[in-house]
C-alpha positions in Angstrom: -156.6 16.0 -186.7 -155.1 18.4 -189.2 -152.1 17.3 -191.4 -150.0 20.0 -189.8 -150.7 18.8 -186.2 -150.2 15.2 -187.2 -146.9 16.0 -188.8 -145.6 17.7 -185.7 -146.4 14.6 -183.6 -144.7 12.1 -186.0 -141.7 13.8 -187.5 -138.6 14.4 -185.2 -138.8 18.2 -185.9 -141.3 20.9 -185.2 -142.4 22.8 -188.3 -140.2 25.7 -187.3 -137.2 23.5 -186.8 -137.8 21.8 -190.1 -138.1 25.1 -191.9 -134.7 26.2 -190.5 -133.2 22.8 -191.5 -134.6 23.0 -195.1 -133.3 26.5 -195.5 -129.9 25.3 -194.6 -130.2 22.5 -197.2 -131.3 25.0 -199.8 -128.4 27.3 -199.1 -126.0 24.5 -199.5 -127.5 23.8 -202.9 -126.3 20.2 -203.3 -128.7 17.3 -204.0 -128.0 14.2 -202.1 -129.3 10.6 -201.9 -132.4 11.7 -200.2 -132.7 15.4 -201.1 -134.2 16.5 -204.4 -134.8 20.1 -205.5 -137.6 21.1 -207.9 -138.9 24.5 -209.1 -142.5 23.1 -209.4 -144.3 19.8 -208.8 -147.2 19.3 -211.2 -149.3 16.2 -211.8 -151.6 17.2 -214.6 -150.2 14.6 -217.0 -149.3 11.0 -216.6 -145.6 11.9 -217.3 -145.6 14.3 -214.4 -147.3 11.7 -212.2 -144.8 9.0 -213.2 -141.8 11.2 -212.5 -143.0 12.2 -209.1 -143.9 8.7 -208.0 -140.5 7.5 -209.3 -138.7 10.1 -207.2 -140.7 9.3 -204.1 -140.1 5.6 -204.2 -136.4 6.0 -205.1 -135.9 8.1 -202.0 -137.9 5.8 -199.8 -135.9 2.7 -201.0 -132.6 4.4 -200.2 -130.9 4.6 -196.8 -128.9 7.7 -195.8 -127.9 8.4 -192.2 -128.2 12.2 -192.8 -131.3 13.7 -191.3 -132.1 10.5 -189.5 -132.8 8.7 -192.8 -135.6 11.2 -193.8 -135.9 12.3 -197.4 -137.0 15.6 -198.8 -138.4 16.7 -202.2 -138.1 20.5 -201.8 -140.1 22.6 -204.3 -140.2 26.3 -205.1 -136.3 26.5 -205.1 -133.6 27.0 -207.7 -129.8 27.7 -207.6 -129.4 27.8 -203.8 -132.4 30.1 -203.4 -136.1 30.2 -202.9 -138.0 31.4 -206.0 -141.5 30.4 -204.9 -144.2 28.4 -206.7 -146.6 29.5 -209.4 -148.2 26.2 -210.6 -147.8 23.8 -207.6 -150.8 23.4 -205.4 -150.3 25.8 -202.4 -152.9 24.1 -200.1 -150.7 21.6 -198.4 -153.5 19.4 -197.1 -155.1 19.2 -200.5 -151.7 18.5 -202.1 -150.8 15.8 -199.6 -154.2 14.1 -200.2 -153.6 14.1 -203.9 -150.1 12.7 -203.7 -151.3 10.0 -201.2 -154.0 9.0 -203.6 -151.5 8.6 -206.4 -149.3 6.5 -204.2 -152.3 4.4 -203.2 -153.2 3.8 -206.8 -149.8 2.8 -208.2 -147.3 2.0 -205.4 -147.0 -0.9 -203.0 -146.2 -0.9 -200.2 -147.5 2.6 -200.0 -144.8 5.1 -198.6 -145.7 7.6 -195.9 -145.3 11.2 -196.9 -146.0 14.6 -195.3 -146.4 17.9 -197.3 -145.3 21.1 -195.5 -145.7 24.6 -196.9 -143.7 27.7 -196.0 -143.7 31.3 -197.0 -140.9 33.9 -197.1 -141.2 37.4 -195.7 -141.7 38.7 -199.2 -144.5 36.3 -199.9 -142.8 33.5 -201.9 -144.5 30.2 -201.2 -142.4 27.0 -201.1 -142.6 23.6 -199.5 -141.3 20.1 -199.1 -142.6 16.5 -199.4 -141.1 14.9 -196.4 -140.5 11.1 -196.7 -139.9 9.3 -193.3 -137.9 6.1 -193.2 -139.8 2.8 -193.6 -139.0 -0.8 -193.0 -141.1 -2.5 -195.7 -138.9 -1.9 -198.7 -138.7 -2.2 -201.7 -141.6 0.1 -202.7 -142.5 -0.5 -206.4 -145.1 0.1 -209.0 -147.9 -2.6 -208.7 -149.8 -1.2 -211.7 -148.8 0.0 -215.1 -148.8 3.8 -215.7 -148.8 4.5 -219.4 -147.5 7.8 -220.8 -147.6 9.4 -224.2 -143.8 9.6 -223.9 -143.2 5.9 -223.6 -139.7 6.3 -222.1 -141.4 7.8 -219.0 -144.1 5.0 -218.7 -143.8 2.8 -215.6 -144.5 -0.9 -215.6 -145.7 -3.1 -212.9 -142.8 -4.4 -210.8 -140.5 -1.5 -211.5 -138.7 0.0 -208.6 -136.0 2.6 -208.1 -133.2 3.8 -205.8 -131.0 6.9 -205.5 -127.3 6.8 -206.2 -126.0 10.1 -205.1 -128.2 12.7 -206.8 -129.4 10.4 -209.6 -132.4 8.0 -209.7 -131.7 4.5 -211.1 -133.7 1.3 -211.5 -133.3 -1.1 -208.5 -130.8 -4.0 -209.1 -130.5 -7.4 -207.4 -127.6 -6.1 -205.3 -129.8 -3.2 -204.1 -132.4 -5.7 -203.0 -129.7 -7.6 -201.1 -128.6 -4.4 -199.3 -132.2 -3.6 -198.5 -132.9 -7.1 -197.2 -129.7 -7.1 -195.1 -130.5 -3.7 -193.5 -134.1 -4.6 -192.8 -132.9 -7.9 -191.2 -130.5 -5.9 -189.0 -133.3 -3.6 -188.0 -135.6 -6.5 -187.1 -132.8 -8.2 -185.1 -131.8 -5.0 -183.2 -134.7 -5.3 -180.6 -133.7 -8.9 -180.1 -130.1 -8.0 -179.6 -131.1 -5.2 -177.2 -133.2 -7.8 -175.2 -130.2 -10.2 -175.1 -127.9 -7.4 -173.9 -130.3 -6.5 -171.2 -130.7 -10.1 -170.2 -126.9 -10.6 -170.1 -126.6 -7.6 -167.9 -129.2 -8.8 -165.5 -127.7 -12.3 -165.4 -124.2 -10.8 -164.7 -125.7 -8.7 -162.0 -127.5 -11.7 -160.4 -124.4 -13.8 -160.6 -122.4 -11.0 -158.9 -125.0 -10.7 -156.2 -125.0 -14.4 -155.7 -121.2 -14.6 -155.5 -121.1 -11.7 -153.1 -123.8 -13.2 -150.8 -122.1 -16.6 -150.9 -118.7 -15.1 -150.2 -120.0 -13.2 -147.2 -121.8 -16.3 -145.9 -118.8 -18.6 -146.1 -116.5 -15.8 -144.8 -118.7 -15.4 -141.7 -118.9 -19.2 -141.2 -115.1 -19.5 -141.4 -114.6 -16.6 -138.9 -117.0 -18.4 -136.5 -114.9 -21.5 -136.4 -113.4 -21.6 -132.8 -109.6 -21.7 -132.4 -108.4 -25.3 -132.3 -105.5 -26.6 -130.5 -102.7 -27.7 -132.7 -102.3 -31.5 -132.4 -98.7 -32.7 -132.2 -97.8 -35.6 -134.5 -97.4 -38.9 -132.6 -95.2 -40.5 -135.2 -93.2 -39.7 -138.3 -96.1 -40.8 -140.5 -98.6 -38.6 -138.7 -99.4 -35.1 -140.0 -99.6 -31.9 -138.1 -103.2 -30.5 -138.4 -104.2 -26.9 -137.8 -106.9 -24.5 -138.8 -105.4 -21.8 -141.1 -106.1 -18.2 -140.3 -105.8 -17.4 -144.0 -108.4 -19.5 -145.7 -109.1 -18.1 -149.2 -112.9 -18.2 -149.3 -113.1 -17.2 -152.9 -110.7 -19.9 -154.0 -112.6 -22.5 -152.0 -115.8 -21.4 -153.9 -114.1 -21.8 -157.3 -114.1 -18.0 -158.1 -111.6 -16.8 -160.6 -108.8 -14.4 -159.4 -110.4 -11.1 -160.5 -113.7 -12.0 -158.8 -111.8 -13.1 -155.6 -109.9 -9.8 -155.5 -113.1 -7.8 -156.1 -115.0 -9.4 -153.2 -112.0 -9.3 -150.9 -111.5 -5.6 -151.4 -115.2 -4.7 -151.6 -116.4 -2.7 -148.6 -120.0 -2.0 -147.6 -119.5 1.5 -149.0 -118.4 0.1 -152.4 -121.4 -2.2 -152.5 -123.9 0.7 -152.0 -122.1 2.8 -154.6 -122.1 0.0 -157.1 -125.8 -0.7 -156.5 -126.6 3.0 -157.0 -124.7 3.0 -160.3 -126.4 -0.2 -161.4 -129.8 1.3 -160.7 -128.9 4.2 -162.9 -127.8 1.8 -165.7 -131.0 -0.1 -165.4 -133.0 3.1 -165.8 -130.9 4.1 -168.8 -131.5 0.8 -170.5 -135.2 1.1 -169.9 -135.2 4.6 -171.6 -132.9 3.6 -174.5 -134.3 0.2 -175.5 -136.4 -0.3 -178.6 -138.7 -2.8 -176.8 -138.8 -2.0 -173.1 -142.5 -1.1 -172.9 -141.8 2.6 -173.0 -143.3 3.8 -176.4 -141.2 5.9 -178.7 -144.2 7.4 -180.4 -146.9 8.0 -177.8 -150.1 9.6 -179.1 -152.3 12.2 -177.5 -156.1 11.8 -176.7 -155.5 8.6 -174.7 -155.6 9.7 -171.1 -155.7 6.3 -169.5 -152.9 4.9 -171.7 -150.7 8.0 -171.2 -151.3 8.0 -167.4 -149.9 4.4 -167.4 -146.9 5.6 -169.3 -146.1 8.4 -166.9 -146.7 6.1 -163.9 -144.4 3.5 -165.4 -141.6 6.1 -165.8 -142.0 7.4 -162.3 -142.0 3.9 -160.8 -138.8 3.0 -162.7 -137.2 6.1 -161.5 -138.4 5.8 -157.9 -135.6 3.6 -156.4 -132.8 5.8 -157.8 -134.7 9.0 -156.8 -135.2 7.9 -153.2 -131.6 6.7 -152.9 -130.3 10.1 -154.2 -132.6 11.9 -151.8 -131.2 9.9 -148.9 -127.6 10.7 -150.0 -128.3 14.4 -150.4 -130.0 14.7 -147.0 -127.8 12.4 -144.9 -124.4 11.9 -146.5 -122.8 14.9 -144.6 -119.3 13.5 -145.1 -119.7 13.2 -148.9 -118.8 9.5 -149.0 -121.3 8.8 -151.8 -121.0 12.0 -153.8 -118.8 10.3 -156.4 -121.3 7.5 -156.8 -124.1 10.1 -157.1 -122.3 12.0 -159.8 -121.4 8.8 -161.7 -125.1 7.8 -161.7 -126.1 11.2 -162.9 -123.6 11.0 -165.8 -125.3 7.8 -166.9 -128.6 9.5 -167.1 -127.2 12.7 -168.6 -127.3 11.4 -172.1 -129.1 12.8 -175.2 -131.9 10.6 -176.4 -130.8 8.4 -179.3 -133.6 6.7 -181.2 -132.9 3.0 -182.0 -132.5 2.2 -185.6 -135.7 1.4 -187.4 -138.0 2.6 -184.6 -140.9 4.9 -185.4 -140.8 7.8 -183.0 -142.0 11.4 -182.4 -140.8 14.3 -180.4 -143.1 13.4 -177.5 -141.4 10.1 -177.2 -138.0 11.8 -177.3 -138.9 14.4 -174.7 -140.4 11.8 -172.4 -137.0 10.2 -171.9 -135.7 13.3 -170.2 -138.5 13.2 -167.6 -136.5 10.9 -165.2 -133.5 13.3 -165.4 -135.8 16.2 -164.5 -137.2 14.1 -161.5 -133.6 13.5 -160.4 -132.5 17.1 -160.8 -135.4 18.5 -158.9 -134.7 15.9 -156.1 -131.1 16.8 -156.0 -131.7 20.6 -155.8 -134.7 20.4 -153.4 -132.9 18.0 -151.0 -129.5 19.8 -151.5 -130.9 23.2 -150.6 -132.8 21.8 -147.6 -129.6 20.1 -146.4 -127.2 22.9 -147.3 -125.2 20.8 -149.8 -124.1 23.7 -152.0 -120.8 22.1 -152.9 -122.5 19.0 -154.3 -125.0 21.1 -156.3 -122.1 22.9 -157.9 -120.5 19.6 -158.9 -123.9 18.4 -160.3 -124.0 21.5 -162.5 -120.6 20.5 -164.0 -122.1 17.2 -165.3 -122.9 17.7 -169.0 -125.5 16.0 -171.2 -123.6 14.2 -173.9 -124.7 14.0 -177.5 -122.9 10.9 -178.9 -124.4 11.3 -182.4 -123.1 14.9 -182.6 -119.4 14.0 -182.4 -119.2 14.2 -178.6 -121.0 17.6 -178.3 -122.4 18.5 -174.9 -125.1 20.6 -173.3 -125.5 21.9 -169.8 -127.4 19.4 -167.6 -130.1 22.0 -167.0 -131.0 21.9 -170.7 -133.0 18.8 -169.8 -135.7 21.3 -169.0 -135.9 22.3 -172.6 -135.2 18.8 -174.0 -138.2 17.5 -172.0 -140.5 20.2 -173.3 -142.5 18.0 -175.7 -143.4 15.6 -172.9 -145.5 18.4 -171.3 -148.4 17.7 -173.7 -148.4 14.1 -172.8 -148.6 14.8 -169.1 -151.5 17.3 -169.6 -153.2 14.7 -171.8 -152.7 12.0 -169.2 -154.2 14.0 -166.3 -156.8 15.9 -168.4 -155.2 19.2 -167.3 -154.0 22.5 -168.8 -151.1 22.9 -166.4 -148.6 25.7 -167.4 -145.7 23.6 -166.1 -147.0 20.0 -166.2 -143.6 18.4 -165.6 -142.9 20.6 -162.5 -146.5 19.9 -161.4 -145.9 16.1 -161.6 -142.5 16.4 -160.0 -144.0 18.3 -157.0 -146.6 15.6 -156.6 -144.1 12.8 -156.8 -141.8 14.5 -154.3 -144.6 15.2 -151.9 -145.6 11.5 -152.0 -142.1 10.0 -151.8 -139.6 12.6 -150.4 -141.6 14.8 -148.0 -141.2 12.5 -145.0 -137.4 12.6 -145.4 -137.3 16.4 -145.0 -138.3 17.3 -141.5 -136.9 20.8 -141.1 -139.1 22.6 -143.6 -142.7 22.5 -144.8 -143.4 21.4 -148.3 -143.9 24.8 -149.9 -140.6 26.0 -148.4 -138.3 23.2 -149.5 -140.0 22.8 -152.9 -140.0 26.4 -154.1 -136.6 27.2 -152.6 -135.0 24.2 -154.4 -136.8 25.0 -157.7 -135.8 28.6 -157.6 -132.2 27.8 -157.0 -132.3 25.4 -159.9 -134.0 28.0 -162.1 -131.4 30.7 -161.5 -128.6 28.3 -162.7 -129.7 28.9 -166.3 -129.1 32.7 -165.9 -125.7 32.1 -164.4 -124.9 29.7 -167.3 -126.0 32.3 -169.9 -123.9 35.0 -168.3 -120.8 32.7 -168.3 -121.4 31.8 -171.9 -121.7 35.5 -172.9 -125.2 35.2 -174.2 -127.2 38.3 -175.2 -128.9 39.9 -172.2 -132.4 39.1 -173.5 -131.5 35.4 -173.7 -130.4 35.1 -170.1 -133.6 33.6 -168.8 -134.3 31.4 -165.8 -135.7 27.9 -166.1 -139.5 27.9 -165.9 -141.2 26.4 -162.9 -144.2 26.5 -160.6 -142.4 29.3 -158.6 -143.6 31.7 -161.4 -147.2 30.9 -161.0 -147.9 30.0 -157.3 -148.4 32.9 -154.8 -147.2 30.6 -152.0 -143.7 30.6 -153.6 -142.9 34.3 -152.8 -142.3 34.4 -149.1 -140.2 31.2 -148.8 -138.0 32.2 -151.7 -137.4 35.9 -150.6 -136.7 34.8 -147.0 -134.2 32.2 -148.3 -132.4 34.8 -150.5 -132.2 37.3 -147.6 -130.8 34.7 -145.1 -128.3 33.0 -147.4 -126.5 35.5 -149.7 -123.1 33.8 -149.0 -124.5 30.4 -149.8 -125.7 31.7 -153.3 -122.3 33.2 -153.9 -120.6 29.8 -153.5 -123.0 28.1 -155.9 -123.1 30.6 -158.8 -120.2 32.1 -160.8 -121.7 35.6 -160.8 -122.9 37.9 -158.0 -126.4 37.2 -156.8 -127.6 40.8 -157.4 -126.6 40.6 -161.1 -128.4 37.3 -161.5 -131.5 38.6 -159.8 -131.4 41.7 -162.0 -131.4 39.4 -165.1 -134.2 37.4 -163.5 -136.3 40.6 -163.0 -135.7 41.5 -166.6 -136.4 38.2 -168.3 -138.5 35.9 -166.1 -141.7 37.0 -167.8 -140.4 35.3 -171.0 -140.7 31.9 -169.3 -144.3 32.4 -168.2 -146.6 30.6 -170.6 -149.1 32.5 -172.7 -152.6 32.2 -171.2 -151.2 31.4 -167.8 -151.7 33.6 -164.8 -148.4 34.1 -163.1 -148.8 35.4 -159.5 -145.6 33.9 -158.0 -142.1 35.3 -158.5 -143.1 36.8 -161.9 -143.1 40.6 -162.0 -141.4 41.1 -158.6 -138.4 43.3 -158.2 -136.2 40.7 -156.5 -132.9 42.5 -157.0 -134.2 45.6 -155.4 -135.8 43.6 -152.5 -132.5 41.8 -152.0 -130.5 45.0 -151.8 -133.0 46.4 -149.3 -132.7 43.2 -147.2 -128.9 43.5 -147.2 -129.1 47.2 -146.1 -131.5 46.3 -143.2 -129.3 43.5 -142.1 -126.2 45.8 -142.2 -128.0 48.3 -139.9 -128.7 45.8 -137.2 -126.3 46.0 -134.3 
């Protein structure tokens, strides 16, 4: 595996994203705790080797929440601009191997580094040594490195940290800070497990109290009316069975619990169970040690198939419950619970502190949300639940680490993108839309029997197409450039069997579409015809809705319908 490919799988950014990020750092022009600028990086002399190693371990030994605790030594830059390199090795694989050999020779524990090279449009080459966070600090010289300039010699046992933009020798207080942070990181998985256990215990206790409350309540209600016995003497007491026995009090429940169980209806119980199921799934996705890897690797089909199956199994209960609500809850009694459950899942992935991860692991955690969204739209279209679908589209994905920023819920399609390679690897396929392919299979296995009015191609492609058009409607509302108003990708682009069910649905339900989208259907379809090809993967044969003049066909259908008596 090449260094470039390996880097993409381990760092939390693609090479393109990292280039954009680094250009922003360069333009800002300020060195920080884990950012260092250099015009060149040379290692011909021991002095140059010692300086580079000192800079690397200082950055590695320092914590900074910026850029997810990653450090960067950016070379080929000066005064907020890229000047290009002349002496630094331009072959990044060769340069990385050389730096790694220096680290292996002099530093323990050996830090992890990645070298990435870039080139400007005018041919200036520049790059960065990227230093991911590690949990085995402090990194120090384990071997003397003598220099002609003795002030730059490094002795065994020396280690360094960054204070702002300067590099200083490590002090006892720095070691205390490092030890405290590493202890916190080691304890976090344990704390997460304790929180999960506490949540489960509380849930079990609540279920036990609820079941016991109902059991005793039924027993009390079954007691036959008893005749009131008159007292025979002044010392005798009048005995009667009270109609207002407080079951909760008799069971020793506290007042809030008694009130909760007294007021709880069967509808409340189902809603609470649905929300609890969403919380359990969220905990599984967020936890540091739940069995779902944060850095899954490719070329492991059997292992990756188990990962995908595990995610699908964990999602199944919530998915089937939501399908039943969308198909059968005609009065909308559980719409609020469905939306609350969806809000729990609509959360940006946040990597636990100290956990090694990659973009595949991040993208994988949006797969359950994609399963749920597909289920909602496919069942919602089949059951004519347009008002619920509109409310679903109003649920945002929240980014808590970006100051409360939000994204449209349909952006889960783009956030889950990196998981596509994992699914193809797991099933030894080259699917153009692997997530949609798996979703279709899961829905066919679990949901098909619930939808009796339509055949599988009809309900799947209609629901998928309606979901896909929401991205165009969103882009039009946001005032995006015309070329950026693309639909979501999907199997409907590639499968010939998608055409007829979709076109028939469009012709038969123009008013239904008008209620769901904020813009006229003919305008949305015009954007679809213009931009749908951009969502078809290169090397994939698109023979579905791709390349069809849907807007024109829609207008012709309306004209024909208008001419009918």
